[in-house]
Each structure stands twice: as structure tokens, then as C-alpha cells.
N, CA and C of each residue as an Amber inpcrd file, in Angstrom:
protein
   516
 -11.8530000  17.8280000 -13.0810000 -12.2570000  18.7090000 -11.9960000
 -11.0850000  18.9500000 -11.0480000 -10.8770000  20.1980000 -10.6900000
  -9.8370000  20.5440000  -9.7310000 -10.4770000  20.6030000  -8.3510000
  -9.9250000  19.8360000  -7.4320000 -10.4700000  19.7890000  -6.0890000
  -9.9270000  20.9510000  -5.2650000 -10.8190000  21.6610000  -4.5750000
 -10.4160000  22.7560000  -3.7050000  -9.8040000  22.1730000  -2.4230000
  -8.6670000  22.7010000  -2.0400000  -8.0130000  22.2670000  -0.8100000
  -8.7200000  22.9660000   0.3440000  -9.2930000  22.1670000   1.2100000
 -10.0480000  22.7130000   2.3230000  -9.5720000  22.0920000   3.6280000
  -9.2170000  22.9530000   4.5750000  -8.8220000  22.5160000   5.9060000
 -10.0260000  22.7570000   6.8080000 -10.4980000  21.6750000   7.4400000
 -11.6920000  21.7650000   8.2810000 -11.3330000  21.4670000   9.7320000
 -12.1380000  21.9260000  10.6840000 -11.8740000  21.6090000  12.0930000
 -11.8990000  20.0980000  12.3280000 -11.1880000  19.6820000  13.3700000
 -11.1520000  18.2650000  13.7350000 -12.5740000  17.7230000  13.8580000
 -12.7660000  16.5160000  13.3430000 -14.0650000  15.8580000  13.4080000
 -13.9190000  14.5890000  14.2450000 -14.6210000  14.4920000  15.3790000
 -14.4830000  13.2970000  16.2280000 -14.9620000  12.0130000  15.5490000
 -15.5710000  12.1300000  14.3800000 -15.9830000  10.9320000  13.6370000
 -14.8390000  10.3390000  12.8140000 -13.7350000  11.0740000  12.6530000
 -12.6210000  10.5490000  11.8630000 -12.1030000   9.2100000  12.3950000
 -11.8870000   9.0590000  13.7140000 -11.4320000   7.7360000  14.1920000
 -12.4620000   6.6320000  13.9250000 -13.7330000   6.9700000  13.9760000
 -14.7900000   5.9860000  13.6980000 -14.7440000   5.5910000  12.2230000
 -14.5950000   6.5940000  11.3470000 -14.4850000   6.3000000   9.9100000
 -13.2550000   5.4420000   9.6300000 -12.1670000   5.7180000  10.3480000
 -10.9720000   4.8880000  10.2010000 -11.2870000   3.4370000  10.5720000
 -11.8950000   3.2290000  11.7270000 -12.1930000   1.8670000  12.1950000
 -13.1000000   1.1280000  11.2150000 -14.1060000   1.8190000  10.7000000
 -15.0140000   1.1940000   9.7390000 -14.2610000   0.7640000   8.4790000
 -13.4110000   1.6520000   7.9840000 -12.6620000   1.3390000   6.7650000
 -11.5960000   0.2830000   7.0370000 -11.0380000   0.2770000   8.2510000
 -10.0350000  -0.7330000   8.6130000 -10.6470000  -2.1280000   8.5410000
 -11.9090000  -2.2590000   8.9320000 -12.5870000  -3.5560000   8.8330000
 -12.6920000  -3.9920000   7.3710000 -13.0110000  -3.0550000   6.5020000
 -13.1080000  -3.3500000   5.0700000 -11.7470000  -3.7790000   4.5140000
 -10.6930000  -3.0520000   4.8800000  -9.3390000  -3.3730000   4.3990000
  -8.9370000  -4.7600000   4.8980000  -9.2730000  -5.0510000   6.1460000
  -8.9680000  -6.3780000   6.6940000  -9.7170000  -7.4600000   5.9210000
 -10.9700000  -7.1980000   5.5750000 -11.7510000  -8.1690000   4.8000000
 -11.1300000  -8.3980000   3.4180000 -10.5870000  -7.3510000   2.8210000
  -9.9590000  -7.4830000   1.4980000  -8.6450000  -8.2470000   1.5980000
  -7.7730000  -7.8370000   2.5050000  -6.4120000  -8.3910000   2.5530000
  -6.2850000  -9.6740000   3.3650000  -7.2100000  -9.9160000   4.2720000
  -7.1790000 -11.1420000   5.0650000  -5.8740000 -11.3380000   5.7970000
  -5.3080000 -12.5430000   5.6670000  -4.0940000 -12.9060000   6.4070000
  -2.8390000 -12.1970000   5.9330000  -2.8980000 -11.5090000   4.7970000
  -1.7520000 -10.7360000   4.3250000  -1.5570000  -9.5020000   5.2230000
  -2.6610000  -9.0090000   5.7970000  -2.6160000  -7.8260000   6.6550000
  -2.0730000  -8.1980000   8.0290000  -1.0450000  -7.4720000   8.4650000
  -0.4500000  -7.6840000   9.7760000  -1.0780000  -6.7390000  10.7940000
  -1.1990000  -5.4640000  10.4140000  -1.8030000  -4.4400000  11.2690000
  -2.1850000  -3.2590000  10.3920000  -2.9700000  -2.3600000  10.9670000
  -3.3660000  -1.1700000  10.2090000  -3.4070000   0.0120000  11.1750000
  -2.8480000   1.1370000  10.7260000  -2.7230000   2.3240000  11.5670000
  -3.4610000   3.5070000  10.9430000  -4.0160000   4.3350000  11.8040000
  -4.5860000   5.6250000  11.3940000  -3.4310000   6.6190000  11.4360000
  -3.1560000   7.2730000  10.3120000  -2.0290000   8.2020000  10.2180000
  -2.4950000   9.5160000   9.5990000  -1.5760000  10.4650000   9.5760000
  -1.8870000  11.7580000   8.9930000  -2.6540000  12.6320000   9.9680000
  -3.0620000  13.7810000   9.4880000  -3.6900000  14.7780000  10.3590000
  -4.9990000  14.3210000  10.9720000  -5.7740000  13.4750000  10.2690000
  -7.0460000  13.0280000  10.8490000  -6.8340000  12.0690000  12.0190000
  -5.6090000  11.5990000  12.2170000  -5.2830000  10.7060000  13.3290000
  -4.8280000  11.4680000  14.5680000  -4.7640000  12.7880000  14.4720000
  -4.2660000  13.6080000  15.5800000  -5.4530000  14.3450000  16.2050000
  -5.8940000  13.9090000  17.3950000  -7.0680000  14.5230000  18.0140000
  -6.9350000  16.0390000  18.1210000  -7.9900000  16.7220000  17.6770000
  -8.0300000  18.1730000  17.7720000  -7.4370000  18.9120000  16.5890000
  -6.7560000  18.2220000  15.6840000  -6.0860000  18.9060000  14.5780000
  -7.0250000  19.1460000  13.3960000  -7.0130000  20.3680000  12.9100000
  -7.7220000  20.6770000  11.6670000  -6.9980000  19.9730000  10.5270000
  -7.7590000  19.5770000   9.5090000  -7.1490000  18.7870000   8.4350000
  -8.0100000  18.8150000   7.1830000  -7.4230000  18.3620000   6.0730000
  -8.2320000  17.9980000   4.9200000  -9.0130000  16.7670000   5.3860000
 -10.3040000  16.6760000   5.0960000 -11.1030000  15.5640000   5.6170000
 -10.8840000  14.2540000   4.8510000  -9.6380000  13.7930000   4.8610000
  -9.2520000  12.5570000   4.1790000  -8.5890000  11.6500000   5.2160000
  -9.1680000  10.4760000   5.4090000  -8.6570000   9.5480000   6.4080000
  -7.3870000   8.8860000   5.8730000  -6.2880000   9.0680000   6.5980000
  -5.0070000   8.4520000   6.2400000  -4.8810000   7.0970000   6.9090000
  -4.5960000   6.0830000   6.1080000  -4.5080000   4.7260000   6.6280000
  -3.1970000   4.0910000   6.1890000  -2.5870000   3.3480000   7.1060000
  -1.3280000   2.6850000   6.8120000  -1.4620000   1.1970000   7.1450000
  -1.9160000   0.4070000   6.1760000  -1.9270000  -1.0420000   6.3720000
  -0.5040000  -1.5930000   6.2380000  -0.1530000  -2.5250000   7.1080000
   1.1420000  -3.1950000   7.0590000   0.8720000  -4.6460000   6.6580000
   1.5810000  -5.0990000   5.6320000   1.3770000  -6.4540000   5.1150000
   2.6550000  -7.2710000   5.2390000   2.4930000  -8.5910000   5.1690000
   3.6740000  -9.4460000   5.2770000   4.3940000  -9.6280000   3.9440000
   3.7440000  -9.2510000   2.8190000   4.3920000  -9.3590000   1.5140000
   3.8370000  -8.2880000   0.5750000   4.5870000  -7.2350000   0.3490000
   4.1340000  -6.1130000  -0.4920000   3.9040000  -6.5580000  -1.9300000
   4.6280000  -7.5840000  -2.3800000   4.5230000  -8.0160000  -3.7780000
   3.1550000  -8.5860000  -4.1260000   2.4200000  -9.0670000  -3.1350000
   1.1320000  -9.6880000  -3.4490000  -0.0390000  -8.6960000  -3.3930000
   0.2110000  -7.4590000  -3.0300000  -0.8810000  -6.4890000  -2.8780000
  -1.6450000  -6.2910000  -4.1810000  -0.9410000  -6.2690000  -5.3070000
  -1.6180000  -6.0670000  -6.5990000  -2.6780000  -7.1280000  -6.8740000
  -2.5040000  -8.3220000  -6.3140000  -3.4940000  -9.3880000  -6.5010000
  -4.8720000  -8.9700000  -5.9780000  -4.8900000  -8.0200000  -5.0510000
  -6.1370000  -7.5850000  -4.4310000  -6.7320000  -6.3470000  -5.0970000
  -6.0830000  -5.8570000  -6.1580000  -6.5930000  -4.6560000  -6.8280000
  -8.0590000  -4.7770000  -7.2480000  -8.5140000  -5.9110000  -7.7890000
  -9.9370000  -5.9950000  -8.1600000 -10.8840000  -5.7690000  -6.9710000
 -10.5270000  -6.3060000  -5.8000000 -11.3650000  -6.1050000  -4.6130000
 -11.3250000  -4.6460000  -4.1630000 -10.1340000  -4.0270000  -4.2200000
 -10.0310000  -2.6120000  -3.8580000 -10.8670000  -1.7600000  -4.8160000
 -10.7620000  -2.0400000  -6.1070000 -11.5290000  -1.2830000  -7.1040000
 -13.0250000  -1.4390000  -6.8450000 -13.4500000  -2.6510000  -6.5410000
 -14.8650000  -2.9080000  -6.2490000 -15.3580000  -2.0740000  -5.0620000
 -14.4760000  -1.7790000  -4.1340000 -14.8370000  -0.9840000  -2.9420000
 -14.5890000   0.5120000  -3.1380000 -14.2750000   0.9150000  -4.3760000
 -14.1400000   2.3320000  -4.6790000 -12.7330000   2.8860000  -4.6130000
 -11.7470000   2.0260000  -4.4400000 -10.3560000   2.4770000  -4.3800000
  -9.7280000   2.4860000  -5.7650000  -8.8410000   3.4420000  -5.9650000
  -8.0560000   3.5110000  -7.1980000  -6.6200000   3.1020000  -6.8820000
  -6.1550000   1.9730000  -7.4310000  -4.7540000   1.5730000  -7.2220000
  -3.8290000   2.5100000  -7.9930000  -2.8010000   3.0270000  -7.3130000
  -1.8960000   3.9670000  -7.9650000  -0.4490000   3.4940000  -7.9140000
  -0.2200000   2.2240000  -7.5750000   1.1400000   1.6840000  -7.5380000
   1.9720000   2.3040000  -6.4330000   3.2640000   2.4420000  -6.6830000
   4.1660000   3.0260000  -5.6820000   3.9940000   4.5370000  -5.5770000
   3.5800000   5.1670000  -6.6340000   3.3880000   6.6130000  -6.7230000
   4.5810000   7.3780000  -6.1430000   5.7670000   6.9980000  -6.6340000
   6.9780000   7.7360000  -6.2840000   7.6910000   7.2890000  -5.0300000
   7.1260000   6.3640000  -4.2850000   7.7900000   5.8730000  -3.0680000
   8.0210000   4.3660000  -3.1800000   9.2420000   3.9600000  -3.5120000
   9.5270000   2.5280000  -3.6450000   9.1480000   1.7690000  -2.3700000
   8.5260000   0.6180000  -2.5750000   8.1380000  -0.2140000  -1.4390000
   6.7530000   0.0950000  -0.9020000   6.0830000   1.0880000  -1.4580000
   4.7340000   1.4480000  -1.0200000   3.7500000   1.0560000  -2.1100000
   2.5220000   0.7590000  -1.7030000   1.4050000   0.6550000  -2.6290000
   0.3830000   1.6730000  -2.1490000   0.0230000   2.5840000  -3.0530000
  -0.8640000   3.6920000  -2.6930000  -2.2180000   3.5130000  -3.3660000
  -3.2690000   3.7850000  -2.6250000  -4.6400000   3.7400000  -3.1240000
  -5.3680000   4.9790000  -2.6180000  -6.2690000   5.5060000  -3.4300000
  -7.1520000   6.5780000  -2.9700000  -8.5810000   6.1490000  -3.2180000
  -9.4820000   6.6650000  -2.3990000 -10.9020000   6.3300000  -2.5040000
 -11.7020000   7.6110000  -2.6060000 -12.6860000   7.6180000  -3.4660000
 -13.5880000   8.7600000  -3.5450000 -13.4810000   9.5670000  -4.8170000
 -12.6090000   9.1780000  -5.7370000 -12.4750000   9.9170000  -6.9900000
 -12.0390000  11.3510000  -6.7460000 -12.7990000  12.3200000  -7.3140000
 -12.4600000  13.7350000  -7.1400000 -12.7010000  14.2170000  -5.7110000
 -13.5290000  13.5050000  -4.9720000 -13.8060000  13.8480000  -3.5720000
 -13.1530000  12.7940000  -2.6770000 -11.8440000  12.7660000  -2.6780000
 -11.0990000  11.7290000  -1.9530000 -11.5170000  11.7030000  -0.4880000
 -11.8100000  10.4960000  -0.0140000 -12.1940000  10.3150000   1.3830000
 -11.1460000   9.5430000   2.1750000 -10.3550000   8.7140000   1.4840000
  -9.3550000   7.8830000   2.1570000  -8.0930000   7.7750000   1.3000000
  -6.9630000   7.7420000   1.9980000  -5.6610000   7.4210000   1.3890000
  -5.1610000   6.1520000   2.0640000  -4.6880000   5.2030000   1.2750000
  -4.0350000   4.0110000   1.8190000  -2.5730000   4.0410000   1.4140000
  -1.7050000   3.9060000   2.3900000  -0.2660000   3.7960000   2.1580000
   0.1190000   2.4190000   2.6920000   0.2030000   1.4310000   1.8150000
   0.4740000   0.0630000   2.2450000   1.9820000  -0.2000000   2.1720000
   2.5130000  -0.7230000   3.2810000   3.9360000  -1.0600000   3.3560000
   4.1030000  -2.4810000   3.8770000   5.2440000  -3.0630000   3.5610000
   5.5980000  -4.3760000   4.0900000   6.2110000  -4.1970000   5.4750000
   6.0050000  -5.1840000   6.3280000   6.5800000  -5.2020000   7.6730000
   8.0440000  -4.7750000   7.6130000   8.4470000  -3.9570000   8.5630000
   9.8170000  -3.4790000   8.7510000  10.2600000  -2.4080000   7.7640000
   9.3630000  -1.9230000   6.9060000   9.7230000  -0.7950000   6.0540000
   9.8840000   0.4290000   6.9640000  10.9920000   1.1680000   6.8580000
  11.2170000   2.3220000   7.7390000  10.1620000   3.4340000   7.5980000
   9.4500000   3.4540000   6.4940000   8.3990000   4.4620000   6.3200000
   7.2930000   4.3070000   7.3630000   7.0790000   3.0880000   7.8280000
   6.0590000   2.8450000   8.8430000   6.4050000   3.6370000  10.1020000
   7.6200000   3.4790000  10.5740000   8.0520000   4.1690000  11.8020000
   8.0180000   5.6810000  11.6300000   8.3710000   6.1550000  10.4540000
   8.3480000   7.5980000  10.1890000   6.9300000   8.1420000  10.3520000
   5.9590000   7.4770000   9.7450000   4.5600000   7.9160000   9.8570000
   4.0700000   7.8680000  11.3040000   4.3550000   6.7730000  11.9940000
   3.8580000   6.6050000  13.3540000   4.5410000   7.5610000  14.3230000
   5.8280000   7.7750000  14.1450000   6.5530000   8.7020000  15.0130000
   6.0100000  10.1180000  14.8520000   5.7780000  10.5460000  13.6230000
   5.2230000  11.8840000  13.3750000   3.8650000  12.0270000  14.0610000
   2.9900000  11.0570000  13.8540000   1.6600000  11.1060000  14.4670000
   1.7700000  11.1890000  15.9900000   2.5390000  10.3100000  16.5860000
   2.6430000  10.2480000  18.0410000   3.2730000  11.5100000  18.6220000
   4.2820000  12.0210000  17.9470000   4.9410000  13.2550000  18.3780000
   3.9540000  14.4200000  18.3640000   3.1890000  14.5270000  17.3000000
   2.2290000  15.6340000  17.1950000   1.1560000  15.5280000  18.2700000
   0.7450000  14.3160000  18.6100000  -0.2600000  14.1380000  19.6640000
   0.2750000  14.6320000  21.0080000   1.5390000  14.3890000  21.2660000
   2.1440000  14.7580000  22.5570000   2.4630000  16.2560000  22.6480000
   2.7070000  16.9120000  21.5050000   3.1240000  18.3130000  21.5060000
   2.0920000  19.2040000  20.8140000   1.0940000  19.6900000  21.5720000
   0.0260000  20.5050000  20.9780000   0.5210000  21.8040000  20.3440000
   1.6510000  22.3440000  20.8000000   2.1780000  23.5570000  20.1660000
   2.6050000  23.2680000  18.7270000   3.0670000  22.0510000  18.4540000
   3.4240000  21.6460000  17.0920000   2.1590000  21.5130000  16.2330000
   1.0950000  20.9970000  16.8400000  -0.1890000  20.8880000  16.1290000
  -0.6530000  22.2760000  15.7070000  -0.5810000  23.2090000  16.6260000
  -1.0220000  24.5770000  16.3280000  -0.1960000  25.1860000  15.1920000
   1.1150000  25.0070000  15.2490000   1.9800000  25.5480000  14.1950000
   1.6670000  24.8980000  12.8460000   1.4120000  23.6060000  12.8630000
   1.1100000  22.8900000  11.6260000  -0.2430000  23.3490000  11.0500000
  -1.2210000  23.5230000  11.9170000  -2.5360000  24.0090000  11.4600000
  -2.4150000  25.3810000  10.8070000  -1.6750000  26.2640000  11.4340000
  -1.4890000  27.6130000  10.8850000  -0.8680000  27.5220000   9.4930000
   0.1670000  26.7040000   9.3560000   0.8260000  26.5280000   8.0650000
  -0.1430000  25.9620000   7.0260000  -0.8730000  24.9110000   7.3770000
  -1.7960000  24.2870000   6.4250000  -2.8840000  25.2610000   5.9790000
  -3.4280000  26.0120000   6.9000000  -4.4830000  26.9680000   6.5410000
  -3.9330000  28.0660000   5.6280000  -2.7330000  28.5350000   5.9330000
  -2.1090000  29.5680000   5.0940000  -1.8690000  29.0330000   3.6840000
  -1.3480000  27.8100000   3.6000000  -1.0740000  27.2070000   2.2880000
  -2.3650000  26.9270000   1.5180000  -3.4100000  26.5130000   2.2110000
  -4.6950000  26.2490000   1.5420000  -5.2750000  27.5390000   0.9700000
  -5.0900000  28.6450000   1.6900000  -5.5580000  29.9450000   1.1600000
  -4.7090000  30.3760000  -0.0390000  -3.4070000  30.1590000   0.0590000
  -2.4890000  30.5950000  -0.9970000  -2.5950000  29.7240000  -2.2530000
  -2.8090000  28.4200000  -2.0630000  -2.8590000  27.4740000  -3.1830000
  -4.1590000  26.6620000  -3.1180000  -5.3090000  27.2980000  -3.2620000
  -6.5790000  26.5950000  -3.0410000  -6.8740000  25.4560000  -4.0080000
  -6.2050000  25.4380000  -5.1440000  -6.4700000  24.3610000  -6.1030000
  -5.1830000  23.7340000  -6.6530000  -4.0770000  23.9310000  -5.9590000
  -2.7880000  23.3910000  -6.4020000  -2.2210000  22.4890000  -5.3060000
  -2.6170000  21.2080000  -5.3450000  -2.2060000  20.2770000  -4.2930000
  -0.6970000  20.0990000  -4.2440000  -0.0220000  20.1860000  -5.3870000
   1.4400000  20.0370000  -5.3860000   2.1130000  21.1870000  -4.6490000
   1.6700000  22.4210000  -4.9080000   2.2430000  23.5790000  -4.2070000
   1.9130000  23.5130000  -2.7190000   0.7100000  23.0920000  -2.4060000
   0.2950000  22.9370000  -1.0060000   1.2180000  21.9340000  -0.2980000
   1.4340000  20.7820000  -0.9010000   2.2960000  19.7540000  -0.3020000
   3.7510000  20.2100000  -0.2310000   4.2220000  20.8670000  -1.2870000
   5.5950000  21.3960000  -1.2730000   5.7730000  22.3950000  -0.1310000
   4.7510000  23.1910000   0.1290000   4.8140000  24.1840000   1.1970000
   4.8910000  23.5680000   2.5830000   4.3920000  22.3570000   2.7350000
   4.4270000  21.6580000   4.0240000   5.6940000  20.8300000   4.2050000
   6.4050000  20.5760000   3.1260000   7.4900000  19.6070000   3.1260000
   8.5620000  19.8630000   4.1890000   9.0860000  21.0670000   4.2530000
  10.1670000  21.3620000   5.2160000   9.6770000  21.2050000   6.6520000
   8.4510000  21.6820000   6.9240000   7.8810000  21.5550000   8.2670000
   7.7800000  20.0780000   8.6480000   7.2130000  19.2740000   7.7440000
   7.0140000  17.8540000   8.0340000   8.3530000  17.1480000   8.2340000
   9.3050000  17.3970000   7.3720000  10.6080000  16.7230000   7.4910000
  11.2930000  17.0630000   8.8170000  11.1960000  18.3220000   9.2300000
  11.7980000  18.7210000  10.5030000  11.0830000  18.0380000  11.6710000
   9.7530000  17.9780000  11.6280000   9.0060000  17.3210000  12.7120000
   9.2390000  15.8220000  12.7010000   9.4090000  15.2410000  11.5240000
   9.7430000  13.8140000  11.4670000  11.0920000  13.5550000  12.1090000
  12.0610000  14.4310000  11.8270000  13.3920000  14.2860000  12.4330000
  13.2760000  14.3640000  13.9530000  12.5520000  15.3640000  14.4400000
  12.3520000  15.5180000  15.8870000  11.6110000  14.3140000  16.4670000
  10.5990000  13.8520000  15.7340000   9.7750000  12.7470000  16.2160000
  10.5880000  11.4720000  16.3560000  11.4300000  11.1910000  15.3670000
  12.2450000   9.9700000  15.4380000  13.2550000  10.0630000  16.5710000
  13.8430000  11.2320000  16.7910000  14.7840000  11.4290000  17.9070000
  14.0390000  11.2870000  19.2380000  12.8520000  11.8550000  19.3150000
  12.0150000  11.7650000  20.5190000  11.6840000  10.3020000  20.8220000
  11.2820000   9.5460000  19.8040000  10.9340000   8.1280000  19.9890000
  12.1500000   7.3370000  20.4840000  13.3220000   7.6610000  19.9430000
  14.5440000   6.9600000  20.3410000  14.8470000   7.1700000  21.8230000
  14.4740000   8.3380000  22.3460000  14.7930000   8.6770000  23.7360000
  13.6980000   8.2900000  24.7280000  12.6360000   7.6470000  24.2620000
  11.5670000   7.2230000  25.1920000  12.0160000   6.0580000  26.0360000
């Protein structure tokens, strides 16, 4: 089944869904979990998004995450390994109707700061949110069933905002 890319208005229940799922992730990972962050578009108040909760658990040892795959599978997650990003463990939940993405990193991985800086920057600059929404909606219309083309279309925008976000964070 090909999933239709749909951008929906911000849902104030997204942070609640994040918190509920964060409790589950904490129950699975226990003391391996250091912290967990809500990331991606659903973490930015007011932003339209694909209705998929982005989660970034931070662990003290990335090598042991695979040991928890049976518990993740039992809770509906599909372990996908690094999925092209060394040092990450990626999981999706919901099958064809994905509801959650997990991007698990080990403490001090620079990808953590990149995700958090982007989120925080977008929250502070609503004009960037508006520009990003316009781009996402245009790409969803143009590539309604091609997630790779949709993501490729966002790539330059995201990389530029990440660059700005990291510079902004440095100057705080």
C-alpha cells in the first residue's frame, strides 16, 4: 500500500500523544534512557504537519538498543536499524499508517543538537514556520504518494534552517 502524504493543521493533542508514548519508551528502555525529546513538525506549536509524532530518545549506550527490539515489536514498532544514518537506531510505529517515528541516539551525538536546534529555532521564528508549511503543502500536492520526492524537496530548506538554527543557538 502506498501511503498518501497528507499535511494536516496543527493538533494540540500531539504533545499529549508524545508524552503518552514517551512513558512507553521509558518503560521499554528503563535506565538506558537518558532523556526523550519531541522533535519534528509535530513538536512545533501551530505548525501543520504529517500527523506523525517525532521522538528522539537519548540513550547512554546505542549498542544495546537492539536488545530491546522484542519489546519495541510487541508495542507495534518496527526496528529499522540505522536506516542510513550511522549512530542512529530508527523505529516506526503504525505500519502503513505510521503514527510515530523514533530516532534513538547515544548521548553527545551531534544529531541530537541538530534536531533540537531546528525545533527551537522554528518555534521562535513563526515566519520560518509559515514558509516551511507552504513548502510542505506544495510538495504534498506535487508528490502525494512519493515520500522520497517529498523529502528531497524539503532537504535544502531544512539544511539551511538547521545551519541558521545552530548559529542562532551558538549566539544565545
